[in-house]
N, C-alpha and C positions, 0 to 999 in steps of 0.2 A: 074270497071264494070259499063256499062250503063244500064243493066237490073237488076231487073225489072223496068220498067218505073214507076215513082212516080205519082200516081193519088190518092190524098186524098179523103176520104169519110167523109161526115159531121157527127158531133156529136161524134167523137172518140177522145180518149186522145191524147195529143201531144207527150207524152213520156210513155214508159212502162219499168218497172224494171223486168228483167228476173231473176228469182230465179233458178239458175242452180243446178240441182240435180244429174247430171251424176256421179260424183265421189262418191256419197253415194247411192242413190236409184238405180242408174244404175249398179254399180259394186257389190252391195250386192246381185244382182240377177244372177250373173255369177256362173256357175258350179264350175269353178276353182277359186283359190285365186290369185289375181293380186299382184305382189311384191310391197312392201311399196314404194320403190323408184319410181316405175312406176306410182303409184297413186299420189305421190307428184309432179312428173313431169307433170302429167295430170292437176292437180290443177293449177300449175304455168302457163302452156300453156293457160288454160282457162282464167286466170287473164290477161295474155298478150293479149288475144283476145278482152279484154274490158269488160268482165263480172265482175260485181261489187259485186254480192252475189253468193257465191259458197259453197254449202253444202259439208263440208269436209268429215265427217265420222259419226259414231254412237257409242255412249258409252253404248251399250247393252252388255249383257253377251255373251261371245264368243260362247257359246252353241247355242244361238238363231240365230246369224248371224255370222258364222265363217269367212266369207269373209271380215268382218270388225274387226277382233280380234286385229288388229294392231293399234287401235285408238291412244294409248299412244305413239307409235313410229311415227305415221304419223303426228299428229298435230304439234309437234315442228318443223317439216320440212317445214311447210307452214304458221305457225302462224305469221310470220313477213310480209306476203304479205299485201299490202295496200288495201285489200278488206274485205268485211264482210264474215266470215267463220262460219256459223251456224253449230251446231252439234245436233244430236238427243240424248235425255236422257230419259230412260224409267221410272226412279225412282230416289230417293234421292242418291243412290249409284252412279248412272250414272252422276248425277249432280255434286257430289263431285269430280269425276274423271275429268269431263270437267273443272270445276272451278280451279282445281289444275294446269291445263295446261294453264290457262289464257283465256279460252273461254269467249266471251262477248255476244254470241247469242246462245240460245239453243232452242230446239223444243221438245214438248211432242206429243204423237200420240194416239188419241182416235178413237173410232168407233161410227158410227151412228146406228149400228145394234148389237144386242146381239150375233148373230152367229159369226160375225167377231171378236167381243171383246173376245169371248171365244177362237177362233182359234189363235188370234194374241197375246192376253195378258193373256189368261186363267182366265179372270174375267168377271163379268157383266159390262155393260156400266157404271152403277153407281159406282161400285167398282173401275173401272179404273179411273173415275173422282176423286174419293176420294183419290186414290193413287197420282194423279197429284197435288192435292191442295197444299201440303207442298213443292213440287218441284217448282211450280210456285211462291209461296210465298217467298221461300228462294232465288230464282233467282232474283225476283224483288227487294228484300231487298239488293241484291248485285249489283244492277244497271244493271242487265243483261236483254237483250231483249228476249222476249219469244214468240215463234210461236206455235200455236196449229194446228196440222194436224188432219183432220177429214176424215177417210176412209169411203167408201161405201155411199157417199152422194146421189148417183143416182141409185143405184141398188146393190144387194147383191147376190152372187152365190148360197146361201142356201135359202134366204128369198124372192128373187125376187125383186119386186118393193119396194122402201123405201118411205113412205109418207113424203112429204115436212115438215109438222109440227114436225115430229119425228127428222128430221135433224136439224131444227131450234132450237129445245129444247136443243140439245147437243151443238150447236154453242153458244147459249146464256150462257150456263153453263161455257164454256171455256172462253168467254169474261168476264163474271162476276168474274171468278177466277183470272183474271188479264192478260190473254194473250194479247199481243200487236197486233197480227194479226192472222188470220185464213187462212188455206189453205184447200179449199174445194175439196176433192179427188173423182174423178171418177175412182175408183180403178180397175174396170173391164171393163171400157171403153164403158159403155152402154148409156151414156147421149146423148141427142139430144138438139139442140138449144132452143126449147121451154121449155124444162125441166130446162135448165140452167137459162133462164129468170125467170121462175116461182120461183125457189129457191132464186135467188138474190133479186127478188121483195119482197118476203115474209120476207127475212132477213132484208132488209132495212126498210120495214114497221114496223118490230118489234124492230127497233132502232139500228141495227148493222150498224156502219159507213162503207160506201163503201171503204174508204181508208184503212180499216183494213182487207179487204177481198182479198184473192188471189185464183187462180184456178189452179188445178192440174189434167190435163186430160191425159188419156191413149188412144191410137189410135187403140184399138182392132177392132172397126168397121169403122175405117176411119173417125171418127167424131171430132177428137181433134181440128183441126183448125176451123171448123165451130162453135164448142162450145166456143172456145176462142173468136171468133168474136162476138158472142152473149154476152159474158162477157164484152168485150170492149165497146159494145153499152150501157151496163148498167153503165159504168164508172169505171170498175175494171182496175187497172193499175199495178198489180203484177201478173205475169204469171210464173208458174213453167214449166221448160222444161229440157230435158236431152240431152247433146251433143251427136250427133250421134244416138239419139233415143234409147239409152241404157236403160235397166231396165224393171221392171214389179213389181211383189210382190210375195215374197216367200211363203206367206200364202194364196194367192188366185191364184190357178193354171191357171185360165182362163184369168188372166191379162197378156197382152202383153206389148210391149214397151211404154214408156212415149212419149209424144209429143217431137219430135226432135227439139232441139234449132235452128238448121239451117233452118228448115222448117218454124218455127215461125218467125225468123229474116227476111227471104225472104218475107213473107206476110206483116210484119210490115214495111219493107223498101218500098214495093210497095204502102203502104197506107200513106207513109210520116211520120210514127211514129218513133220517135227517140228511140234507145236502147243503143247507145254508143258501140255497138258490131261491130268489124271488121269481116265481114262474111268470107273473104278469110282466115284469120288466124284461125277462128273457124273451117272451113271446113278442113284445114290442120291438126288441132289438132284432130278432130274426125277420119280422115283418118289414122293418126298415131296410135290412140288408137285401131282402128279396126285391124291394123297390129299386135299390141301387143296381141290382143285377138284371132288373127288367123282367122278372118271371116270378110266379108264385112259389112259396116255400113248399118243399115236399113233405115237411113235417105234418102229420095228421093233427097233432095237438095245436100247432100254430094255426092251421086252417080252421079247426073247430073253435078255438077261442077268438080268433080274429073275426070269424063270421058272426059270433055272438055280439061283438062290439059294434057291428055295422047296423 
């Protein structure tokens, strides 16, 4: 493909690592349960498309997220792939389950706001952090990489605007706890580029290394790519995205889909930023998954490129 034409912009990273969340964050938001073999095939196809970090599943209680109740069955089907396969763990029990299957990358998920901490974890922010401390400590002692997800960094459906210092405080707590990286979540998609720059600037001024920061944008108001560009300008090189734009958040009903991986790759390709992703294979994978789910992909790039092939 000769398009998009490559026109680099000054001051942007040469390479971006895409943290693919479609198989976990995407499928957990589906009304129905996707068969385990289909999930495994999805992960395999994503790896074949060149994605090197693919979030596989979540070791949470099946009552919380029934769509991912098959974590024990799924992980062995994909565990031999030559890619990073992070999994979510909510507590020590989840960590035990993940470690027993050989997981080498785990993620804990905190909230910047009390309302979402209550809705998502049935705890206060501080109680949730206290719950994660032994999880992170044990994971690190086992040589496991730990990611900290932080939800509601840019706005909360119950509380509205979230002050930047409030977000920075929880970020620092997660880093001090031992998290190797943070994913800053715009859970309901209300961020705008200036807000993104303000949070990243405050975090780095408070000592958070840019290399440890990733961004996770939802496209509720069509701002995900603009916000990603603002993060790239700040030096962020890890961007979460979901193949085909799958996903949302089961505990925040106003959250719509994640940033589509294909839309992200299209933009980065035009900027001359390397991702290692084969866009054609990725589009084919998302089109295949859309068929499995029985509805069209919300990704504009998937729709545009699939339409060309017809």
